[in-house]
One Martini backbone bead per residue (centre of mass of N, CA, C, O) as a GRO file, in nm:
protein
  238
    1UNK     BB    1  -0.399  -4.243  -1.965
    2UNK     BB    2  -0.525  -3.975  -1.791
    3UNK     BB    3  -0.819  -3.922  -1.620
    4UNK     BB    4  -0.953  -3.573  -1.583
    5UNK     BB    5  -1.180  -3.447  -1.416
    6UNK     BB    6  -1.399  -3.158  -1.401
    7UNK     BB    7  -1.422  -2.882  -1.165
    8UNK     BB    8  -1.626  -2.599  -1.177
    9UNK     BB    9  -1.632  -2.293  -0.979
   10UNK     BB   10  -1.932  -2.121  -0.857
   11UNK     BB   11  -2.041  -2.038  -0.558
   12UNK     BB   12  -1.964  -2.342  -0.469
   13UNK     BB   13  -2.035  -2.460  -0.763
   14UNK     BB   14  -2.108  -2.689  -1.016
   15UNK     BB   15  -1.989  -2.598  -1.341
   16UNK     BB   16  -2.043  -2.469  -1.687
   17UNK     BB   17  -1.889  -2.351  -1.963
   18UNK     BB   18  -1.887  -2.172  -2.287
   19UNK     BB   19  -1.603  -2.063  -2.400
   20UNK     BB   20  -1.557  -1.901  -2.118
   21UNK     BB   21  -1.859  -1.796  -2.065
   22UNK     BB   22  -2.034  -1.661  -1.800
   23UNK     BB   23  -2.316  -1.631  -1.961
   24UNK     BB   24  -2.268  -1.967  -2.004
   25UNK     BB   25  -2.417  -2.100  -1.739
   26UNK     BB   26  -2.416  -2.432  -1.579
   27UNK     BB   27  -2.567  -2.606  -1.325
   28UNK     BB   28  -2.495  -2.949  -1.173
   29UNK     BB   29  -2.400  -2.879  -0.863
   30UNK     BB   30  -2.407  -2.763  -0.528
   31UNK     BB   31  -2.182  -3.015  -0.462
   32UNK     BB   32  -1.851  -3.088  -0.540
   33UNK     BB   33  -1.801  -3.327  -0.346
   34UNK     BB   34  -1.999  -3.530  -0.464
   35UNK     BB   35  -1.859  -3.552  -0.737
   36UNK     BB   36  -1.577  -3.633  -0.642
   37UNK     BB   37  -1.676  -3.896  -0.503
   38UNK     BB   38  -1.760  -4.040  -0.755
   39UNK     BB   39  -1.485  -4.052  -0.885
   40UNK     BB   40  -1.352  -4.215  -0.662
   41UNK     BB   41  -1.554  -4.463  -0.671
   42UNK     BB   42  -1.452  -4.521  -0.979
   43UNK     BB   43  -1.117  -4.496  -0.962
   44UNK     BB   44  -1.035  -4.214  -0.979
   45UNK     BB   45  -0.737  -4.002  -0.913
   46UNK     BB   46  -0.802  -3.733  -1.080
   47UNK     BB   47  -0.833  -3.360  -1.052
   48UNK     BB   48  -0.990  -3.072  -1.199
   49UNK     BB   49  -0.976  -2.754  -1.036
   50UNK     BB   50  -1.181  -2.465  -1.077
   51UNK     BB   51  -1.165  -2.111  -1.006
   52UNK     BB   52  -1.364  -1.889  -1.144
   53UNK     BB   53  -1.379  -1.660  -0.949
   54UNK     BB   54  -1.070  -1.631  -0.941
   55UNK     BB   55  -1.008  -1.578  -1.239
   56UNK     BB   56  -1.181  -1.309  -1.232
   57UNK     BB   57  -1.057  -1.186  -0.940
   58UNK     BB   58  -0.733  -1.251  -0.890
   59UNK     BB   59  -0.815  -1.477  -0.665
   60UNK     BB   60  -0.862  -1.692  -0.437
   61UNK     BB   61  -1.195  -1.827  -0.330
   62UNK     BB   62  -1.249  -2.165  -0.339
   63UNK     BB   63  -1.063  -2.314  -0.099
   64UNK     BB   64  -1.285  -2.491   0.050
   65UNK     BB   65  -1.338  -2.693  -0.170
   66UNK     BB   66  -1.053  -2.807  -0.191
   67UNK     BB   67  -1.032  -2.897   0.113
   68UNK     BB   68  -1.276  -3.091   0.112
   69UNK     BB   69  -1.169  -3.287  -0.105
   70UNK     BB   70  -0.872  -3.347   0.012
   71UNK     BB   71  -0.978  -3.448   0.310
   72UNK     BB   72  -1.220  -3.668   0.167
   73UNK     BB   73  -1.004  -3.771  -0.043
   74UNK     BB   74  -0.762  -3.926  -0.278
   75UNK     BB   75  -0.732  -3.711  -0.467
   76UNK     BB   76  -0.550  -3.561  -0.732
   77UNK     BB   77  -0.519  -3.212  -0.725
   78UNK     BB   78  -0.564  -2.969  -0.963
   79UNK     BB   79  -0.519  -2.610  -0.921
   80UNK     BB   80  -0.725  -2.334  -1.048
   81UNK     BB   81  -0.761  -2.000  -1.023
   82UNK     BB   82  -0.618  -1.700  -0.906
   83UNK     BB   83  -0.315  -1.759  -0.929
   84UNK     BB   84  -0.084  -1.471  -0.844
   85UNK     BB   85   0.060  -1.549  -0.567
   86UNK     BB   86   0.224  -1.659  -0.300
   87UNK     BB   87  -0.032  -1.684  -0.124
   88UNK     BB   88  -0.199  -1.853  -0.324
   89UNK     BB   89  -0.006  -2.105  -0.347
   90UNK     BB   90   0.004  -2.164  -0.050
   91UNK     BB   91  -0.294  -2.212  -0.011
   92UNK     BB   92  -0.333  -2.441  -0.214
   93UNK     BB   93  -0.136  -2.637  -0.068
   94UNK     BB   94  -0.265  -2.619   0.221
   95UNK     BB   95  -0.544  -2.743   0.082
   96UNK     BB   96  -0.414  -3.003  -0.102
   97UNK     BB   97  -0.270  -2.954  -0.346
   98UNK     BB   98  -0.071  -3.127  -0.587
   99UNK     BB   99  -0.139  -2.901  -0.810
  100UNK     BB  100  -0.080  -2.630  -1.020
  101UNK     BB  101  -0.224  -2.380  -1.232
  102UNK     BB  102  -0.055  -2.165  -1.458
  103UNK     BB  103  -0.186  -1.901  -1.638
  104UNK     BB  104  -0.189  -1.578  -1.665
  105UNK     BB  105   0.075  -1.544  -1.487
  106UNK     BB  106   0.268  -1.675  -1.699
  107UNK     BB  107   0.235  -1.424  -1.885
  108UNK     BB  108   0.273  -1.173  -1.680
  109UNK     BB  109   0.485  -1.359  -1.478
  110UNK     BB  110   0.757  -1.552  -1.532
  111UNK     BB  111   0.935  -1.500  -1.289
  112UNK     BB  112   0.746  -1.624  -1.079
  113UNK     BB  113   0.705  -1.900  -1.200
  114UNK     BB  114   0.999  -1.981  -1.205
  115UNK     BB  115   1.020  -1.966  -0.892
  116UNK     BB  116   0.816  -2.196  -0.838
  117UNK     BB  117   0.975  -2.415  -0.978
  118UNK     BB  118   1.210  -2.402  -0.793
  119UNK     BB  119   1.068  -2.428  -0.514
  120UNK     BB  120   0.855  -2.687  -0.583
  121UNK     BB  121   0.870  -2.801  -0.860
  122UNK     BB  122   0.772  -2.935  -1.171
  123UNK     BB  123   0.554  -3.138  -1.041
  124UNK     BB  124   0.372  -2.875  -0.927
  125UNK     BB  125   0.365  -2.746  -1.206
  126UNK     BB  126   0.123  -2.614  -1.439
  127UNK     BB  127   0.077  -2.527  -1.760
  128UNK     BB  128  -0.145  -2.290  -1.893
  129UNK     BB  129  -0.269  -2.331  -2.241
  130UNK     BB  130  -0.469  -2.094  -2.385
  131UNK     BB  131  -0.616  -2.137  -2.720
  132UNK     BB  132  -0.624  -1.911  -3.019
  133UNK     BB  133  -0.486  -1.951  -3.299
  134UNK     BB  134  -0.201  -1.999  -3.168
  135UNK     BB  135  -0.292  -1.822  -2.916
  136UNK     BB  136  -0.276  -1.664  -2.614
  137UNK     BB  137  -0.510  -1.676  -2.339
  138UNK     BB  138  -0.651  -1.459  -2.082
  139UNK     BB  139  -0.850  -1.413  -1.822
  140UNK     BB  140  -1.073  -1.619  -1.884
  141UNK     BB  141  -1.062  -1.534  -2.203
  142UNK     BB  142  -1.090  -1.209  -2.223
  143UNK     BB  143  -0.794  -1.214  -2.344
  144UNK     BB  144  -0.515  -1.147  -2.545
  145UNK     BB  145  -0.155  -1.210  -2.554
  146UNK     BB  146   0.003  -1.221  -2.827
  147UNK     BB  147   0.110  -1.528  -2.819
  148UNK     BB  148   0.285  -1.786  -2.921
  149UNK     BB  149   0.263  -2.103  -2.841
  150UNK     BB  150   0.549  -2.211  -2.908
  151UNK     BB  151   0.716  -2.001  -2.776
  152UNK     BB  152   0.587  -2.044  -2.487
  153UNK     BB  153   0.674  -2.330  -2.455
  154UNK     BB  154   0.977  -2.313  -2.501
  155UNK     BB  155   1.035  -2.123  -2.271
  156UNK     BB  156   0.920  -2.311  -2.036
  157UNK     BB  157   1.092  -2.563  -2.092
  158UNK     BB  158   1.367  -2.412  -2.033
  159UNK     BB  159   1.245  -2.364  -1.719
  160UNK     BB  160   1.112  -2.679  -1.656
  161UNK     BB  161   0.865  -2.765  -1.782
  162UNK     BB  162   0.637  -3.063  -1.800
  163UNK     BB  163   0.337  -2.949  -1.759
  164UNK     BB  164   0.046  -2.934  -1.989
  165UNK     BB  165  -0.236  -2.745  -2.035
  166UNK     BB  166  -0.446  -2.763  -2.333
  167UNK     BB  167  -0.674  -2.517  -2.458
  168UNK     BB  168  -0.929  -2.509  -2.694
  169UNK     BB  169  -1.156  -2.266  -2.709
  170UNK     BB  170  -1.325  -2.363  -2.963
  171UNK     BB  171  -1.396  -2.641  -2.809
  172UNK     BB  172  -1.512  -2.555  -2.551
  173UNK     BB  173  -1.823  -2.694  -2.476
  174UNK     BB  174  -1.901  -2.817  -2.781
  175UNK     BB  175  -1.872  -3.127  -2.844
  176UNK     BB  176  -1.660  -3.160  -3.127
  177UNK     BB  177  -1.392  -3.231  -3.032
  178UNK     BB  178  -1.065  -3.246  -3.024
  179UNK     BB  179  -0.735  -3.100  -3.080
  180UNK     BB  180  -0.542  -3.320  -3.227
  181UNK     BB  181  -0.349  -3.172  -3.418
  182UNK     BB  182  -0.231  -2.982  -3.210
  183UNK     BB  183  -0.110  -3.205  -3.022
  184UNK     BB  184   0.059  -3.348  -3.230
  185UNK     BB  185   0.246  -3.095  -3.276
  186UNK     BB  186   0.351  -3.059  -2.991
  187UNK     BB  187   0.470  -3.359  -2.973
  188UNK     BB  188   0.659  -3.330  -3.205
  189UNK     BB  189   0.831  -3.095  -3.073
  190UNK     BB  190   0.762  -3.213  -2.748
  191UNK     BB  191   0.789  -3.534  -2.652
  192UNK     BB  192   0.838  -3.491  -2.322
  193UNK     BB  193   0.569  -3.386  -2.277
  194UNK     BB  194   0.299  -3.349  -2.038
  195UNK     BB  195   0.015  -3.372  -2.208
  196UNK     BB  196  -0.308  -3.199  -2.159
  197UNK     BB  197  -0.619  -3.227  -2.250
  198UNK     BB  198  -0.863  -2.956  -2.345
  199UNK     BB  199  -1.152  -2.983  -2.495
  200UNK     BB  200  -1.414  -3.144  -2.683
  201UNK     BB  201  -1.506  -3.379  -2.536
  202UNK     BB  202  -1.788  -3.623  -2.633
  203UNK     BB  203  -1.650  -3.917  -2.633
  204UNK     BB  204  -1.489  -4.216  -2.588
  205UNK     BB  205  -1.331  -4.195  -2.868
  206UNK     BB  206  -1.168  -3.940  -2.797
  207UNK     BB  207  -0.990  -4.076  -2.577
  208UNK     BB  208  -0.852  -4.280  -2.769
  209UNK     BB  209  -0.723  -4.081  -2.954
  210UNK     BB  210  -0.549  -3.934  -2.747
  211UNK     BB  211  -0.400  -4.190  -2.648
  212UNK     BB  212  -0.281  -4.250  -2.938
  213UNK     BB  213  -0.126  -3.969  -2.947
  214UNK     BB  214   0.028  -3.934  -2.644
  215UNK     BB  215  -0.128  -3.851  -2.411
  216UNK     BB  216  -0.114  -3.800  -2.067
  217UNK     BB  217  -0.396  -3.637  -2.066
  218UNK     BB  218  -0.767  -3.594  -1.997
  219UNK     BB  219  -1.017  -3.377  -1.992
  220UNK     BB  220  -1.339  -3.396  -1.837
  221UNK     BB  221  -1.666  -3.254  -1.867
  222UNK     BB  222  -1.943  -3.202  -2.017
  223UNK     BB  223  -1.981  -3.494  -2.121
  224UNK     BB  224  -2.047  -3.600  -1.840
  225UNK     BB  225  -2.276  -3.402  -1.747
  226UNK     BB  226  -2.443  -3.479  -2.027
  227UNK     BB  227  -2.415  -3.813  -2.059
  228UNK     BB  228  -2.188  -3.906  -2.288
  229UNK     BB  229  -2.015  -4.000  -2.041
  230UNK     BB  230  -1.935  -4.253  -1.834
  231UNK     BB  231  -1.801  -4.384  -1.567
  232UNK     BB  232  -1.740  -4.659  -1.690
  233UNK     BB  233  -1.566  -4.534  -1.916
  234UNK     BB  234  -1.359  -4.384  -1.734
  235UNK     BB  235  -1.251  -4.653  -1.602
  236UNK     BB  236  -1.083  -4.762  -1.847
  237UNK     BB  237  -0.841  -4.547  -1.745
  238UNK     BB  238  -0.802  -4.605  -1.424
   0.00000   0.00000   0.00000
């Protein structure tokens, strides 16, 4: 299983939210590049970079942070937040993103995302499935899409999607453990899916459980920033 540390960016700074609430923001570092460098130095190969300003504003805003990290580290960065248009996705890739995460746009404009899969290849597009009670949430979790998770996944798998980041909003930032049963059910239905867990990881043991469940990757955010999981422990999966 791949360990994928998360860097969430607001105003060019490394922050974390709780349950996607912008009012519950905590800044951990003024310089996201410094944090990315720590991960690289620890032997970690992948990074999940989220432009939270972009997610709220509807277009990429913090692309300079992406560019700085990709130009100065060897990290393979998947980038999300505010990717709504052809211009946005081209900007993300031109700034060095290895993959992009299609979140709200995949709910609101499946035709466009399907076109991106055909143009760039399934290995370049990650479907972001943010879930609350098995229903898809969109726009930085500010609204519900009223779409069943499994119907949503089935539709996109038929369109060629191979990678999915699934975030259980109820777990995100709460440090109460990941949604293992949800992930097991997704993998039971779609065993070929490269499923990446996001939300709830609180300790090293959670990562082992996700690995045993067959997850392709696990995103680690708050648990690292709050000192509950060390870089040395993350290295175990590197």
